[in-house]
C-alpha positions as a Markdown table, in Angstrom:
| # | Residue | x | y | z |
|---|---|---|---|---|
| 1 | Met | 17.8 | -22.6 | -12.1 |
| 2 | Leu | 18.1 | -18.8 | -11.8 |
| 3 | Cys | 19.1 | -17.8 | -8.3 |
| 4 | Asn | 18.0 | -19.1 | -4.5 |
| 5 | Ile | 16.3 | -17.6 | -2.4 |
| 6 | Gln | 17.3 | -18.4 | 1.2 |
| 7 | Asp | 16.3 | -15.6 | 3.3 |
| 8 | Ile | 14.1 | -12.7 | 4.0 |
| 9 | Ala | 13.2 | -10.2 | 6.4 |
| 10 | Val | 11.0 | -7.8 | 6.1 |
| 11 | His | 10.4 | -4.7 | 8.3 |
| 12 | Phe | 7.6 | -2.1 | 8.7 |
| 13 | Ala | 6.7 | 1.6 | 9.7 |
| 14 | Ser | 6.7 | 1.5 | 13.5 |
| 15 | Cys | 3.3 | 3.7 | 13.1 |
| 16 | Thr | 0.2 | 2.3 | 11.8 |
| 17 | Gln | -2.6 | 4.4 | 10.1 |
| 18 | Ser | -6.2 | 3.9 | 9.4 |
| 19 | Val | -7.4 | 4.1 | 5.9 |
| 20 | Ala | -10.0 | 7.6 | 7.7 |
| 21 | Glu | -6.4 | 8.3 | 9.5 |
| 22 | Ala | -4.3 | 8.3 | 5.8 |
| 23 | Ala | -7.0 | 10.1 | 4.4 |
| 24 | Val | -7.5 | 13.1 | 6.2 |
| 25 | Ser | -3.1 | 14.0 | 5.5 |
| 26 | Leu | -4.4 | 12.7 | 2.1 |
| 27 | Gly | -6.7 | 15.2 | 1.5 |
| 28 | Leu | -9.5 | 13.2 | 0.5 |
| 29 | Leu | -13.1 | 13.0 | 1.7 |
| 30 | Pro | -14.7 | 10.5 | 3.9 |
| 31 | Ile | -16.4 | 9.3 | 1.1 |
| 32 | Glu | -13.1 | 8.8 | -0.7 |
| 33 | Ala | -11.9 | 7.2 | 2.7 |
| 34 | Lys | -15.4 | 4.4 | 3.0 |
| 35 | Met | -14.5 | 3.3 | -0.9 |
| 36 | Tyr | -10.1 | 3.1 | -0.4 |
| 37 | Glu | -11.6 | 0.6 | 2.4 |
| 38 | Arg | -15.0 | -1.2 | 1.8 |
| 39 | Phe | -15.1 | -1.3 | -2.3 |
| 40 | Tyr | -10.8 | -2.1 | -2.5 |
| 41 | Gly | -10.1 | -3.9 | 0.3 |
| 42 | Leu | -7.5 | -1.9 | 2.6 |
| 43 | Lys | -7.4 | -1.1 | 6.2 |
| 44 | His | -4.9 | -0.7 | 8.0 |
| 45 | Leu | -1.5 | 0.9 | 6.6 |
| 46 | Pro | 2.6 | 0.9 | 7.7 |
| 47 | Tyr | 2.9 | 4.7 | 8.1 |
| 48 | Asp | 5.7 | 7.1 | 9.9 |
| 49 | Ala | 5.6 | 10.8 | 8.5 |
| 50 | Glu | 9.0 | 11.2 | 10.8 |
| 51 | Gly | 11.0 | 7.9 | 10.4 |
| 52 | Ser | 13.5 | 8.1 | 7.3 |
| 53 | Leu | 14.9 | 5.8 | 4.4 |
| 54 | Leu | 17.7 | 4.5 | 7.2 |
| 55 | Asp | 15.4 | 3.8 | 10.1 |
| 56 | Leu | 13.1 | 1.4 | 7.5 |
| 57 | Ala | 15.5 | -1.1 | 5.8 |
| 58 | Gln | 18.1 | -1.2 | 8.4 |
| 59 | Pro | 16.3 | -3.4 | 10.8 |
| 60 | Ala | 15.7 | -5.7 | 8.1 |
| 61 | Ile | 19.4 | -6.0 | 6.9 |
| 62 | Glu | 20.4 | -6.0 | 10.6 |
| 63 | Arg | 18.2 | -8.8 | 10.6 |
| 64 | Leu | 19.6 | -10.7 | 7.8 |
| 65 | Leu | 23.0 | -10.0 | 8.8 |
| 66 | Tyr | 22.4 | -11.2 | 12.1 |
| 67 | Ser | 20.7 | -14.9 | 11.0 |
| 68 | His | 23.5 | -15.3 | 8.7 |
| 69 | Pro | 27.1 | -14.7 | 9.9 |
| 70 | Glu | 28.4 | -16.6 | 7.1 |
| 71 | Ile | 27.8 | -14.6 | 4.7 |
| 72 | Asp | 29.9 | -11.4 | 5.9 |
| 73 | Thr | 33.0 | -12.6 | 2.9 |
| 74 | His | 31.0 | -14.2 | 0.7 |
| 75 | Leu | 28.2 | -11.1 | 0.9 |
| 76 | Ala | 28.9 | -9.2 | -3.0 |
| 77 | Tyr | 26.3 | -6.8 | -3.9 |
| 78 | Val | 23.7 | -5.0 | -2.2 |
| 79 | Val | 21.1 | -4.1 | -4.1 |
| 80 | His | 18.2 | -1.4 | -3.7 |
| 81 | Cys | 15.4 | -1.2 | -5.6 |
| 82 | His | 12.8 | 1.2 | -5.8 |
| 83 | Thr | 10.6 | 3.2 | -7.1 |
| 84 | Ile | 11.1 | 6.9 | -6.7 |
| 85 | Pro | 14.6 | 7.6 | -9.5 |
| 86 | Ala | 15.8 | 9.6 | -7.3 |
| 87 | Ile | 15.1 | 8.5 | -3.2 |
| 88 | Ala | 17.7 | 11.2 | -1.4 |
| 89 | Pro | 20.2 | 14.3 | -2.0 |
| 90 | Phe | 23.1 | 12.9 | -3.7 |
| 91 | Asp | 25.4 | 14.8 | -0.9 |
| 92 | His | 22.9 | 12.6 | 1.5 |
| 93 | Ala | 22.6 | 9.5 | 0.6 |
| 94 | Thr | 22.9 | 8.0 | 4.3 |
| 95 | Leu | 21.4 | 4.0 | 2.8 |
| 96 | Ala | 24.9 | 4.3 | 0.6 |
| 97 | Gln | 27.0 | 5.5 | 3.8 |
| 98 | Tyr | 25.7 | 2.7 | 6.1 |
| 99 | Ile | 25.8 | -0.4 | 3.6 |
| 100 | Gln | 29.8 | 1.0 | 2.4 |
| 101 | Thr | 30.4 | 0.4 | 6.8 |
| 102 | Arg | 28.4 | -1.8 | 7.8 |
| 103 | Cys | 29.4 | -4.2 | 5.0 |
| 104 | His | 32.4 | -5.6 | 4.1 |
| 105 | Pro | 34.4 | -3.4 | 2.6 |
| 106 | Asp | 34.7 | -5.3 | -1.1 |
| 107 | Val | 30.5 | -5.2 | -1.2 |
| 108 | Glu | 28.9 | -3.1 | -3.8 |
| 109 | Phe | 26.3 | -1.1 | -3.4 |
| 110 | Cys | 23.8 | -0.1 | -6.2 |
| 111 | Ser | 20.9 | 0.9 | -7.1 |
| 112 | Tyr | 18.0 | -0.5 | -9.4 |
| 113 | Thr | 15.2 | 1.4 | -10.4 |
| 114 | Met | 12.9 | 2.9 | -13.7 |
| 115 | Ser | 9.9 | -0.7 | -13.5 |
| 116 | His | 8.8 | 1.2 | -11.0 |
| 117 | Cys | 6.7 | -1.3 | -8.6 |
| 118 | Ser | 7.8 | -4.5 | -10.0 |
| 119 | Thr | 11.5 | -3.2 | -10.2 |
| 120 | Ala | 12.3 | -5.9 | -7.2 |
| 121 | Leu | 11.0 | -8.8 | -9.3 |
| 122 | Ser | 13.0 | -7.7 | -12.5 |
| 123 | Ala | 16.2 | -7.3 | -10.6 |
| 124 | Leu | 16.0 | -11.0 | -10.3 |
| 125 | Gln | 18.0 | -12.1 | -13.2 |
| 126 | Phe | 20.0 | -9.2 | -13.9 |
| 127 | Thr | 21.4 | -9.9 | -9.8 |
| 128 | Ala | 21.8 | -13.4 | -10.3 |
| 129 | Ser | 24.0 | -12.5 | -13.2 |
| 130 | Leu | 26.2 | -10.8 | -11.2 |
| 131 | Leu | 27.3 | -13.5 | -8.9 |
| 132 | Asn | 30.1 | -16.0 | -8.5 |
| 133 | Asp | 28.5 | -19.6 | -7.4 |
| 134 | Asp | 30.2 | -18.5 | -4.2 |
| 135 | Glu | 28.5 | -15.4 | -4.0 |
| 136 | Tyr | 25.6 | -13.5 | -2.2 |
| 137 | Ala | 23.6 | -10.7 | -3.1 |
| 138 | Ile | 21.3 | -9.0 | -0.9 |
| 139 | Leu | 18.1 | -7.9 | -2.8 |
| 140 | Leu | 17.0 | -4.6 | -1.0 |
| 141 | Ile | 13.3 | -3.1 | -1.7 |
| 142 | Ala | 12.4 | -0.1 | 0.7 |
| 143 | Glu | 11.1 | 2.8 | 0.0 |
| 144 | Lys | 9.1 | 6.0 | 2.1 |
| 145 | Ala | 6.3 | 7.7 | 1.3 |
| 146 | Phe | 7.5 | 10.9 | 1.1 |
| 147 | His | 4.4 | 13.3 | -0.3 |
| 148 | Arg | 0.9 | 12.5 | -1.2 |
| 149 | Trp | 2.2 | 12.1 | -4.8 |
| 150 | Ile | 3.9 | 9.2 | -4.0 |
| 151 | Arg | 1.4 | 8.3 | -1.0 |
| 152 | Leu | -2.2 | 8.0 | -3.6 |
| 153 | Val | -2.1 | 6.1 | -6.4 |
| 154 | Pro | -6.1 | 8.2 | -7.4 |
| 155 | Asp | -9.0 | 5.6 | -7.7 |
| 156 | Thr | -6.7 | 2.8 | -7.0 |
| 157 | Thr | -4.9 | 2.5 | -3.8 |
| 158 | Ile | -3.1 | 4.2 | -0.9 |
| 159 | Met | 0.8 | 2.8 | 0.1 |
| 160 | Gly | 2.4 | 1.7 | 3.5 |
| 161 | Glu | 5.5 | 1.5 | 4.3 |
| 162 | Ala | 8.4 | -1.4 | 4.3 |
| 163 | Ala | 11.6 | -3.3 | 3.9 |
| 164 | Cys | 12.8 | -6.0 | 2.0 |
| 165 | Ala | 15.7 | -8.0 | 2.6 |
| 166 | Val | 16.4 | -10.6 | 0.6 |
| 167 | Leu | 19.0 | -12.9 | 0.4 |
| 168 | Leu | 20.1 | -14.3 | -2.6 |
| 169 | Ser | 22.9 | -16.8 | -3.8 |
| 170 | Lys | 23.4 | -19.1 | -7.0 |
| 171 | Thr | 23.4 | -22.4 | -5.3 |
| 172 | Gly | 20.7 | -23.6 | -2.2 |
| 173 | Gln | 17.2 | -25.1 | -2.4 |
| 174 | His | 15.4 | -23.0 | -0.2 |
| 175 | Phe | 13.3 | -21.0 | -2.5 |
| 176 | Gln | 14.5 | -21.4 | -5.9 |
| 177 | Val | 13.8 | -18.6 | -8.8 |
| 178 | Leu | 13.3 | -21.3 | -12.1 |
| 179 | Asp | 11.9 | -18.2 | -14.0 |
| 180 | Asn | 11.6 | -14.3 | -14.6 |
| 181 | Arg | 10.0 | -12.7 | -17.1 |
| 182 | Ser | 9.0 | -9.0 | -18.0 |
| 183 | Gln | 7.0 | -7.5 | -20.1 |
| 184 | Arg | 6.5 | -3.2 | -20.9 |
| 185 | Ala | 3.7 | -1.5 | -22.9 |
| 186 | Gly | 6.0 | 1.8 | -23.4 |
| 187 | Gln | 2.4 | 3.5 | -25.2 |
| 188 | Phe | 2.3 | 4.4 | -21.2 |
| 189 | Ala | 5.8 | 5.8 | -20.0 |
| 190 | Leu | 4.5 | 9.0 | -18.8 |
| 191 | Asn | 1.9 | 7.3 | -16.8 |
| 192 | Asn | 4.0 | 8.8 | -13.4 |
| 193 | Gly | 0.6 | 8.9 | -10.9 |
| 194 | Phe | 0.7 | 12.0 | -9.9 |
| 195 | Val | -2.8 | 14.2 | -10.6 |
| 196 | Thr | -1.5 | 16.4 | -13.4 |
| 197 | Asn | -1.5 | 13.7 | -15.9 |
| 198 | Thr | -4.6 | 12.1 | -15.4 |
| 199 | Ser | -5.6 | 10.7 | -19.0 |
| 200 | Asn | -2.8 | 9.0 | -19.6 |
| 201 | Gln | -3.7 | 7.0 | -16.1 |
| 202 | Lys | -7.4 | 6.7 | -16.7 |
| 203 | Ala | -6.3 | 5.2 | -19.8 |
| 204 | Phe | -3.6 | 2.7 | -18.0 |
| 205 | Gln | -6.4 | 2.0 | -15.9 |
| 206 | Glu | -8.6 | 0.6 | -18.5 |
| 207 | Ile | -6.5 | -1.2 | -19.9 |
| 208 | Tyr | -4.8 | -2.5 | -16.3 |
| 209 | Pro | -6.9 | -5.5 | -16.1 |
| 210 | Thr | -6.2 | -7.2 | -20.2 |
| 211 | Phe | -2.9 | -6.1 | -20.3 |
| 212 | Leu | -1.5 | -7.9 | -16.2 |
| 213 | Ser | -3.8 | -10.9 | -17.5 |
| 214 | Gln | -2.3 | -11.2 | -20.6 |
| 215 | His | 1.4 | -10.9 | -18.4 |
| 216 | Val | 0.6 | -13.8 | -16.5 |
| 217 | Glu | -0.8 | -16.1 | -19.1 |
| 218 | Trp | 2.2 | -14.9 | -21.4 |
| 219 | Ser | 4.7 | -15.9 | -18.1 |
| 220 | Leu | 3.0 | -19.2 | -18.2 |
| 221 | His | 3.2 | -20.0 | -21.5 |
| 222 | His | 7.4 | -19.5 | -21.4 |
| 223 | Met | 7.8 | -20.7 | -18.3 |
| 224 | Gln | 5.8 | -24.1 | -19.5 |
| 225 | Arg | 3.5 | -23.6 | -17.3 |
| 226 | Ile | -0.1 | -23.5 | -16.5 |
| 227 | Ala | -2.3 | -22.4 | -13.5 |
| 228 | Gln | -3.3 | -25.6 | -11.8 |
| 229 | Asp | 0.6 | -26.0 | -12.3 |
| 230 | Ile | 0.1 | -23.0 | -9.2 |
| 231 | Gln | 0.0 | -23.6 | -5.8 |
| 232 | Tyr | -0.2 | -19.5 | -5.2 |
| 233 | Leu | -0.2 | -16.4 | -7.3 |
| 234 | Leu | 2.0 | -13.7 | -4.9 |
| 235 | Pro | 1.2 | -10.3 | -6.0 |
| 236 | His | 1.5 | -6.6 | -5.4 |
| 237 | Asn | -0.9 | -5.7 | -3.2 |
| 238 | Val | -3.2 | -3.0 | -5.2 |
| 239 | Asn | -6.5 | -3.8 | -4.6 |
| 240 | Lys | -8.7 | -6.9 | -3.6 |
| 241 | Pro | -11.3 | -6.3 | -6.5 |
| 242 | Ser | -8.6 | -6.0 | -9.6 |
| 243 | Trp | -7.1 | -9.3 | -8.3 |
| 244 | Gln | -10.2 | -10.6 | -8.6 |
| 245 | Gln | -11.1 | -9.5 | -12.1 |
| 246 | Val | -7.9 | -10.8 | -13.1 |
| 247 | Ala | -8.2 | -14.3 | -11.0 |
| 248 | Lys | -11.5 | -15.1 | -13.5 |
| 249 | Arg | -9.1 | -13.8 | -16.9 |
| 250 | Ile | -6.6 | -16.8 | -16.2 |
| 251 | Asn | -8.2 | -19.5 | -14.5 |
| 252 | Phe | -7.4 | -19.5 | -11.1 |
| 253 | Ser | -9.6 | -19.5 | -8.3 |
| 254 | Thr | -9.3 | -16.8 | -6.3 |
| 255 | Asp | -7.6 | -19.5 | -3.2 |
| 256 | Gln | -4.6 | -19.7 | -5.4 |
| 257 | Ile | -4.2 | -15.4 | -5.4 |
| 258 | Tyr | -2.7 | -14.8 | -1.7 |
| 259 | Leu | -4.6 | -11.3 | -0.9 |
| 260 | Asn | -5.1 | -11.6 | 2.4 |
| 261 | Asn | -1.8 | -8.9 | 3.2 |
| 262 | Ile | -3.9 | -5.7 | 1.6 |
| 263 | Glu | -6.3 | -5.1 | 4.3 |
| 264 | Lys | -2.9 | -5.9 | 7.2 |
| 265 | Tyr | -0.4 | -3.4 | 5.1 |
| 266 | Gly | -2.1 | -1.7 | 2.1 |
| 267 | His | 0.3 | -1.5 | -1.4 |
| 268 | Cys | 4.4 | -1.2 | -0.1 |
| 269 | Phe | 5.3 | -0.3 | -3.7 |
| 270 | Gly | 7.7 | -3.3 | -4.3 |
| 271 | Cys | 7.9 | -5.6 | -1.9 |
| 272 | Asp | 4.4 | -7.0 | -1.7 |
| 273 | Pro | 5.4 | -10.2 | -4.0 |
| 274 | Phe | 8.5 | -10.9 | -1.5 |
| 275 | Ile | 5.9 | -9.6 | 2.2 |
| 276 | Asn | 3.1 | -12.6 | 0.8 |
| 277 | Leu | 6.1 | -15.1 | 0.0 |
| 278 | Tyr | 6.7 | -14.8 | 4.4 |
| 279 | Ser | 3.6 | -14.8 | 5.2 |
| 280 | Leu | 3.1 | -17.8 | 3.5 |
| 281 | Trp | 6.2 | -19.6 | 4.9 |
| 282 | Lys | 6.4 | -18.5 | 8.2 |
| 283 | Glu | 2.1 | -19.1 | 8.2 |
| 284 | Gly | 3.5 | -22.8 | 6.9 |
| 285 | Lys | 1.8 | -23.1 | 4.2 |
| 286 | Leu | 3.8 | -24.1 | 1.4 |
| 287 | Ser | 5.6 | -27.4 | 1.1 |
| 288 | Ser | 8.3 | -28.6 | -0.1 |
| 289 | Gly | 7.4 | -29.2 | -4.2 |
| 290 | Asp | 5.1 | -26.1 | -4.4 |
| 291 | Glu | 5.3 | -23.4 | -7.5 |
| 292 | Leu | 4.7 | -20.3 | -6.3 |
| 293 | Leu | 4.6 | -17.3 | -8.5 |
| 294 | Leu | 5.4 | -13.8 | -7.8 |
| 295 | Val | 3.4 | -10.5 | -9.5 |
| 296 | Ser | 4.1 | -7.3 | -9.8 |
| 297 | Val | 3.0 | -4.8 | -12.0 |
| 298 | Gly | 4.6 | -0.7 | -12.0 |
| 299 | Leu | 3.6 | 2.2 | -13.4 |
| 300 | Gly | 4.8 | 3.2 | -17.1 |
| 301 | Ala | 4.6 | 0.2 | -17.4 |
| 302 | Thr | 6.3 | -3.1 | -16.7 |
| 303 | Ala | 4.6 | -6.0 | -15.5 |
| 304 | Ser | 6.5 | -9.2 | -14.0 |
| 305 | Ser | 7.3 | -12.9 | -12.6 |
| 306 | Ala | 9.1 | -14.8 | -11.1 |
| 307 | Leu | 8.7 | -18.9 | -10.8 |
| 308 | Ile | 9.5 | -20.4 | -7.4 |
| 309 | Leu | 10.2 | -23.7 | -6.1 |
| 310 | Cys | 9.4 | -24.4 | -3.4 |
| 311 | Gly | 12.4 | -26.7 | -1.6 |
| 312 | Asp | 14.2 | -27.0 | 2.1 |
| 313 | Ile | 11.9 | -25.0 | 3.8 |
| 314 | Met | 12.2 | -24.3 | 7.7 |
| 315 | Asn | 9.6 | -22.3 | 9.3 |
């Protein structure tokens, strides 16, 4: 076991937009808005144009700390995973300031990025390697869609806003992280998702189903698992058709891939697999002994997976 996910706290932006409302602010035509809703499967998008990153992240952290007062002096790290490398002016880092004042003085706050939307999954093994047996870490995944170029991935998805605070330990039997794998396709390193870089983006879109399918198969091979061993694959919520296409390639039934949250929240950067894990847990759909595969892809391009064993689960 690499580490144990002891708990997850999730918070969404306080406002919600329909796809049609988001399309207006993003400059999309009505026919394009219908494509994102009817074809890609988006419906509701948590988004607060006025809220700050701290407004988004603080409730998730507070909920986790309130539920686990025992970690106060044993919390060693808060690792903020984000897609955009620079998320705040260096002289106005309100999230870092909040962590420094809210947590024990010895808690180290750091960032983990560069794998874009797969950063949080990529960070599991790294974060686990920092911990002693009696220590905890909070993996914080939170991102503001503060610009049109960040909020819209053309012909793919629209971003929502969410924060996940994931409590990690080296011991425990809640959600045990058994393995963690990442792969990179460096030829797409220039793909930033912006409309000014369409040629690299189109090339990535063409190879994306193959890249993702091969990553899942490669991960399962190294994890010594097959598709039938996995109760649920918990994906990043880009859109429904892409995962339905991948499901056929990797020999997963569509029932094994949890797509329910795509229409509820859109693509919330690196939060998606953890939101999906949280949803299945709270819906009572998981049992002790179930094995789950969390999967995400980030522009650049990085694909990451984590194999989770459900242990002592309490709803």
